[in-house]
DRENTIVO-666359 format. One record per residue (C-alpha): residue in one letter; x, y, z. Coordinates in pm, 1 decimal, decimal comma. Each point is the difference from the previous one (the first is absolute). Layout:
PT   type          u          v          w
PT      A          X          Y          Z
...
END
This chain:
PT   type          u          v          w
PT      M     9880,4    -3054,7     1919,2
PT      H       43,6      372,5       26,3
PT      S      320,7      -45,3      204,0
PT      F      137,0     -243,1     -256,4
PT      S      -59,1      255,0     -277,1
PT      K      191,4      264,3      193,5
PT      L      287,3     -239,9       63,2
PT      F       13,0      -98,2     -366,1
PT      T        7,5      363,3     -110,6
PT      L      277,7       73,7      248,1
PT      C      209,3     -290,0     -133,6
PT      I      -44,0      122,3     -357,0
PT      L      114,0      352,0       96,6
PT      L      302,5     -135,4      188,3
PT      S       97,4     -221,2     -293,8
PT      L      -31,9      290,6     -240,7
PT      S      211,8      222,2      225,1
PT      C      273,3     -265,0       23,2
PT      Y       -4,6      -42,5     -377,7
PT      L       35,3      372,4      -61,2
PT      F      278,7       21,4      257,1
PT      L      193,8     -287,5     -155,8
PT      L      -56,7      141,7     -347,8
PT      G      149,4      331,0      106,1
PT      F      289,4     -166,9      182,7
PT      F      116,3     -214,4     -291,7
PT      A      -81,8      238,2     -284,6
PT      P      307,9      162,9     -162,9
PT      S       42,8      346,9      137,7
PT      S       98,7      291,5     -218,8
PT      P      307,7      186,1      122,1
PT      R      -73,5      301,1      204,8
PT      P      118,6      323,7     -156,0
PT      Q      324,6      112,0      159,2
PT      P       69,3      363,7       69,8
PT      A      247,6      151,6     -249,0
PT      T      357,5       14,5      124,6
PT      P       95,9      364,4       27,5
PT      A      281,8      101,7     -236,2
PT      P      329,0       74,9      172,7
PT      P       64,7      370,1       38,4
PT      P      236,7      150,8     -256,4
PT      P      360,3       14,9      118,8
PT      K       86,7      318,7      176,4
PT      P      273,6      218,2     -144,6
PT      L      338,4      -81,7      146,3
PT      N       85,9      359,8       89,2
PT      L      360,5     -111,3       12,0
PT      S      265,6      263,5       59,8
PT      I      338,5      -63,0     -162,6
PT      L      305,4      207,6       83,0
PT      L      293,7        2,1     -241,2
PT      W      313,2       71,4      205,1
PT      H      234,9       74,0     -293,7
PT      W      -89,3       86,4     -357,6
PT      P      187,4     -250,9     -218,9
PT      F      314,2      158,5     -140,9
PT      G     -117,8      340,7      119,6
PT      A     -259,7       43,9     -277,2
PT      S     -331,2       94,3      161,0
PT      Y     -353,9       -8,9     -135,7
PT      S     -302,2      204,1      100,2
PT      L     -222,8     -170,7      257,7
PT      A     -268,6      268,9      -11,0
PT      G     -358,7     -118,6       -5,5
PT      D      -59,5     -375,1      -10,5
PT      P      240,2     -138,0     -264,0
PT      C      -80,1     -366,6       67,6
PT      R     -369,0       55,4      -73,5
PT      E       37,9      263,5     -269,2
PT      M      276,5     -172,4     -196,7
PT      Y      -41,3     -371,0       74,7
PT      N     -355,5      -43,9      133,5
PT      I      127,9     -128,8      335,3
PT      T     -215,6      142,6      277,6
PT      G       71,3       54,9      367,3
PT      C      374,7       36,8      -54,5
PT      F      167,7      317,6      120,9
PT      L      363,4       77,4      -80,1
PT      S      224,6      238,8      187,1
PT      D      366,0       98,7        7,9
PT      N      -41,9      212,1      312,6
PT      R      206,9     -165,9      273,2
PT      S     -200,8      177,2      269,4
PT      T     -278,5     -252,1      -74,0
PT      F      220,5     -290,9      109,6
PT      S     -191,7      -74,5      320,6
PT      T     -335,4      -24,3     -183,1
PT      S      115,3     -182,8     -313,7
PT      D     -115,3     -358,2      -57,2
PT      V      290,4      -84,9     -229,8
PT      V      342,9      163,8      -33,1
PT      V      191,6      -72,5     -319,4
PT      F      379,6       20,4      -20,8
PT      H      177,3       -2,9     -335,4
PT      H      320,0     -198,8       23,2
PT      H      228,4      224,0     -205,9
PT      E      -25,4      276,3      260,2
PT      L       49,4     -244,0      286,2
PT      R      307,3     -152,6     -158,0
PT      W      172,6      328,3      -71,9
PT      A      -66,5      157,2      337,0
PT      R      313,5       99,3      188,3
PT      P       96,2     -248,0      129,4
PT      P     -209,1     -254,7     -193,9
PT      S     -195,1     -158,2      282,3
PT      S     -335,6       -4,7      173,4
PT      S       77,4      349,4      131,8
PT      A     -186,0      133,9     -306,0
PT      L     -321,7     -137,0      151,1
PT      P     -207,1      185,5      261,7
PT      L       97,0     -242,2      276,2
PT      H        7,9      289,4      246,1
PT      L     -377,1       48,6      -38,3
PT      P     -257,4     -210,9      184,2
PT      R     -146,1     -235,5     -258,0
PT      P     -376,6      -63,4       31,4
PT      P      -69,4     -372,4       60,0
PT      S     -233,2      -26,3     -300,6
PT      Q      232,7      183,3     -238,9
PT      R      160,7     -202,9     -278,0
PT      W      334,1       77,5     -162,7
PT      A       56,5      -83,1     -366,9
PT      W      337,3      -39,4     -172,3
PT      M      -15,0      113,0     -362,5
PT      S      254,7      -57,7     -275,0
PT      L        9,1      -58,9     -374,0
PT      E      369,6      -88,0       -7,5
PT      P      150,7     -348,3      -38,3
PT      P      210,1     -166,4      273,4
PT      A      326,8      120,7     -152,7
PT      V     -102,0      358,0       81,2
PT      N     -158,5      -58,8      341,1
PT      G      315,0      -38,7      207,0
PT      D      -14,8     -145,0      350,4
PT      L     -355,1        2,5      135,2
PT      S       74,8     -167,0      334,1
PT      P      -24,7      331,4      195,4
PT      F     -369,1        3,2      -92,5
PT      N      -83,2     -353,4      113,5
PT      G     -299,9      -13,1      230,9
PT      L     -121,1      353,1      -82,2
PT      F     -230,6      -40,4     -299,4
PT      N     -338,7     -166,1      -32,7
PT      W      -47,5        7,0     -377,8
PT      T      202,6       15,8     -320,3
PT      V      -93,0      213,5     -301,5
PT      S      204,7     -123,0     -294,4
PT      Y        6,6     -117,4     -361,6
PT      R       17,2     -354,2      136,4
PT      R     -313,3     -208,3      -52,3
PT      D       29,3     -137,3      354,1
PT      A       12,4      345,9      158,1
PT      D     -285,7       93,7      229,6
PT      V      -80,7      282,3     -242,5
PT      P      131,6      -80,4     -350,0
PT      I       78,4      312,8     -203,4
PT      P      154,0     -118,0     -328,0
PT      Y      138,9      244,6     -252,7
PT      G     -281,9     -102,4     -232,1
PT      R     -269,7     -256,4      -52,6
PT      T     -190,4     -168,0     -280,2
PT      V     -375,5       46,1      -33,1
PT      R     -256,0     -153,4     -234,8
PT      R     -157,8      239,3     -242,6
PT      G     -368,0       61,7       66,1
PT      V        4,9     -195,5      327,3
PT      E      262,4      143,5      233,1
PT      E      108,5      290,6     -216,1
PT      E       -7,0      332,6      179,8
PT      E       14,2      358,2     -105,9
PT      G      362,3       93,2      -40,3
PT      D      120,4     -334,1     -135,9
PT      D      299,9       75,2     -213,4
PT      D      -43,6     -191,1     -323,0
PT      D     -210,5      116,6     -290,3
PT      D      -82,3     -211,5     -304,9
PT      E      -75,3      307,1     -208,8
PT      D      374,0       69,1      -27,4
PT      A      137,7     -350,3      -14,4
PT      P      375,9       24,1       51,6
PT      S       56,3     -300,3     -224,8
PT      A     -109,2      212,5     -295,6
PT      R      270,3      264,1       44,9
PT      N      311,5       18,8     -214,5
PT      R      311,3     -125,6      176,9
PT      S      339,8      152,7      -59,0
PT      C      209,6     -211,2      240,0
PT      L        9,4     -359,0      105,9
PT      A       47,1       27,2      377,4
PT      S       58,8      263,9      267,2
PT      W      102,9        8,9      364,3
PT      V      -22,5      278,7      257,3
PT      V      239,4      -41,1      293,1
PT      S      135,7      237,6      261,1
PT      R      153,2     -215,5      274,7
PT      Y      212,9     -240,1     -198,1
PT      K      212,2     -254,3      186,4
PT      P      214,0     -244,0     -198,1
PT      T      -61,5     -272,9      258,3
PT      Q     -376,0       -7,0      -62,0
PT      A     -152,4     -274,9     -213,3
PT      R     -159,6      258,0     -227,6
PT      A      343,1      144,4      -83,5
PT      A      112,6     -337,9     -131,4
PT      V     -318,5      -40,6     -204,5
PT      Y       36,9      344,3     -153,3
PT      G      368,8      -51,7      -76,5
PT      R      -54,0     -320,3     -195,0
PT      L     -321,2      122,6     -163,4
PT      S      155,6      323,9     -123,5
PT      R      274,4     -195,8     -173,7
PT      R     -266,2     -181,6     -203,4
PT      I     -262,0      268,6      -68,4
PT      P       -8,2      382,3       20,2
PT      V     -131,9      130,5      334,3
PT      E      -59,5      371,8       53,2
PT      V       91,3       86,6      359,6
PT      Y     -127,3      303,0      190,1
PT      G       20,7      122,0      357,9
PT      L      263,0      140,5      230,9
PT      W      238,9     -291,4      -51,9
PT      A        3,7       58,4     -377,3
PT      R       13,1      378,2       53,1
PT      R     -319,8       23,1     -199,6
PT      P     -263,5       89,3      260,7
PT      L     -361,9       20,0     -107,2
PT      A     -244,0      248,5      148,9
PT      D     -341,3     -146,5       84,1
PT      P     -171,9      139,5     -312,5
PT      Q      266,7     -165,0     -216,5
PT      L       16,3     -336,9      171,1
PT      L     -294,1     -193,0     -144,1
PT      P       12,3      147,2     -353,1
PT      T      370,1      -91,3      -22,6
PT      I      -57,1     -357,7      117,3
PT      G     -305,3      -25,0     -226,2
PT      R      214,9       37,7     -309,5
PT      C      145,6     -343,0       66,1
PT      Y     -137,9     -349,1      -48,8
PT      F      125,5     -119,7      339,2
PT      Y       84,0      150,0      337,3
PT      L      245,9     -164,9      238,1
PT      A     -200,1       -7,0      324,1
PT      L      291,5     -146,6      194,6
PT      E      -40,4       25,7      376,3
PT      N      300,7       96,4      210,9
PT      S      -88,0     -280,0      240,9
PT      E     -138,4     -347,4      -65,4
PT      S     -229,1      -14,0      302,7
PT      R     -332,4     -162,1       76,4
PT      D     -290,7      195,7     -156,8
PT      Y      222,6      299,2      -74,8
PT      I     -132,0      135,2     -331,8
PT      S       50,6      373,7      -12,4
PT      E      -95,8      294,2     -219,0
PT      K      245,0     -132,6     -259,6
PT      L     -274,7     -234,9     -114,0
PT      W     -319,6      182,9       96,2
PT      R       91,6      354,1     -105,5
PT      N      299,0      -19,5     -233,7
PT      G      -93,5     -313,4     -192,0
PT      F     -377,9       -6,9       -4,8
PT      G      -38,2      376,8       20,9
PT      A      221,8       57,7     -302,9
PT      G     -154,3     -279,2     -203,4
PT      A      321,6     -197,7      -50,1
PT      V       14,8     -373,9       66,6
PT      P      179,8      -44,0      335,2
PT      V      296,9     -234,9       22,4
PT      V       -0,2      -85,3      369,2
PT      L      253,6     -116,1      254,7
PT      G      -99,6      -27,4      365,3
PT      P     -211,1     -260,0      177,7
PT      S     -104,2     -323,1     -167,2
PT      R     -217,5      -24,2     -308,9
PT      A     -275,5     -140,3      222,1
PT      T       -0,4      321,7      202,7
PT      Y      -22,3      215,0     -311,5
PT      E     -280,9     -218,7     -133,0
PT      A     -190,1       42,6      326,2
PT      L       25,4      379,6       -7,6
PT      A       49,8      125,3     -356,2
PT      P     -247,8      -24,6     -289,7
PT      P        6,8     -337,1     -178,5
PT      G      248,0      -28,2     -285,9
PT      S      126,8      354,2       49,6
PT      F      371,7      -49,5       66,3
PT      I      313,9     -194,5      -91,9
PT      H      192,7     -151,2      293,5
PT      V      376,8      -25,4      -19,9
PT      D      -11,3     -339,7      173,2
PT      D     -201,8     -150,9     -286,1
PT      F      316,4      -24,7     -209,1
PT      G      304,8     -216,5       35,4
PT      S      226,6      296,7      -60,1
PT      V      -15,6      375,9      -40,9
PT      E      108,8      -51,0     -361,2
PT      A     -308,8     -216,2      -59,1
PT      L     -211,6      276,3      152,0
PT      A      158,2      254,7     -237,4
PT      D      -74,5     -219,6     -301,3
PT      H     -361,6      -35,8      115,7
PT      L      -41,3      377,6       26,8
PT      R      129,4       43,8     -353,0
PT      R     -241,3     -261,4     -136,2
PT      V     -302,7      143,0      179,9
PT      A       75,8      356,8     -109,2
PT      A       21,0     -118,1     -361,1
PT      D     -330,8     -189,6       20,7
PT      G     -290,1      243,2       40,2
PT      A     -251,1     -270,4       94,5
PT      A      231,4     -146,7      262,5
PT      Y       62,2      344,4      147,4
PT      L     -372,3       79,2       19,3
PT      E      -54,1     -316,7      204,5
PT      Y      162,6      177,6      297,2
PT      F     -284,8      254,3       -6,3
PT      R     -295,7     -240,3      -20,2
PT      W      -51,9       44,6      376,1
PT      R     -120,4      356,1      -60,2
PT      R     -327,4     -136,2     -136,7
PT      T      -94,7     -155,2      332,3
PT      H      221,9      162,6      262,8
PT      A      134,8      336,2      104,6
PT      V      278,1      117,1      228,5
PT      R      -51,8      225,8      297,8
PT      R      304,0      164,8      154,0
PT      L        8,6       88,3      369,4
PT      E      222,0      304,6       28,8
PT      D     -171,1      238,8      242,4
PT      W      105,2      -47,8      362,3
PT      R     -348,1      106,2      110,8
PT      E     -149,8     -298,3     -179,2
PT      R      249,8     -227,4      169,5
PT      L     -100,5      137,6      340,1
PT      C     -369,4      -34,0      -81,8
PT      Q       58,6     -369,4      -68,7
PT      I       55,0      -45,5      372,8
PT      C     -364,7       93,6       57,1
PT      A     -115,6     -220,8     -285,5
PT      R      179,3     -296,1      158,9
PT      Y      -69,7       90,9      361,5
PT      P     -288,9     -246,5       62,9
PT      Q      233,8     -290,6      -89,2
PT      L      307,9      124,1      185,4
PT      P      111,6     -198,0      307,1
PT      A      -75,2      191,2      317,8
PT      H      279,5     -135,3      220,0
PT      K      285,3      -61,8     -242,0
PT      V      353,8      114,2       80,8
PT      Y      304,7      -45,6     -223,6
PT      R      247,4     -139,9      251,6
PT      D      252,2      -50,2     -280,8
PT      L      -69,2      257,7     -269,6
PT      D      349,0      -46,3     -140,0
PT      T      -61,4     -366,1      -83,6
PT      W     -338,1       74,0     -158,0
PT      A      123,2      284,8     -219,8
PT      N      351,0     -120,3      -77,9
PT      G      -26,3     -374,7       33,7
END
């Protein structure tokens, strides 16, 4: 009897143990706390050294201190124009104007006699349209990156850009609502500033037909009425419209004629250059009149007369100032600093085997 009692007790204990085991096995388990994923370390400064081989058009700027950080808040970017740093420079930038006008115009203007470090990248820089570039075939296979106004350049450096007020607006943006140009008195209908006039250019034909329909005040070397810099914008600003007619109708080529002369003076720009779609992609919305929108230059002239006579219609071309601003890129140091800003996205092994086709095609 005593043995049976022990056996019975043992069976009860075994049954209870099995029950507790099965209960624990099938019970829903709460997730175990996972260790926190450590945050990635902040990106290290690039410490990128950029050597400018030629100052564009011979006009130099001071590179003292750290201009990329101090002026444009771009860190780890060090500019130099000292050619003795060639062997230690990460990027060497060559401005095309100086290459083209070397004697003779060929790749001899490049430091091909110096041993080029394997990791060094060469950048071709130009803000000129294809009509001014000349033959680029001597430079095929030498450059890794392009620095240009073109949107498809490795480092785009347009003459200007549009920013949203209060979102992308930066200190130094050029427009100011406190002195709205649309409120100024206008003493002329349209003006044009031109120095290198060629009768074969499309803009010459537009001006010729337009000036027979409406009065156009012409300034610049061609008209023998040059304007010094302090006079330029105030003179244009007296007029309702400014003829921002490019000397070349090339892809993405929208020069200072729009960004500085037109917008800077506060006159409505009448544009001729790339397509309307390109202007719409780059310029503030509703800020310009495109020559191609009209069936004839005479129809354009009639439109300008009507808009100038209708204050409300004229003010519509300045509505963009409520939401957008224009920022001009004019300092070559800022253009060089953009290489550092774009550097993480730049292709490491790219070579322009046919630079001439890319730039002039």
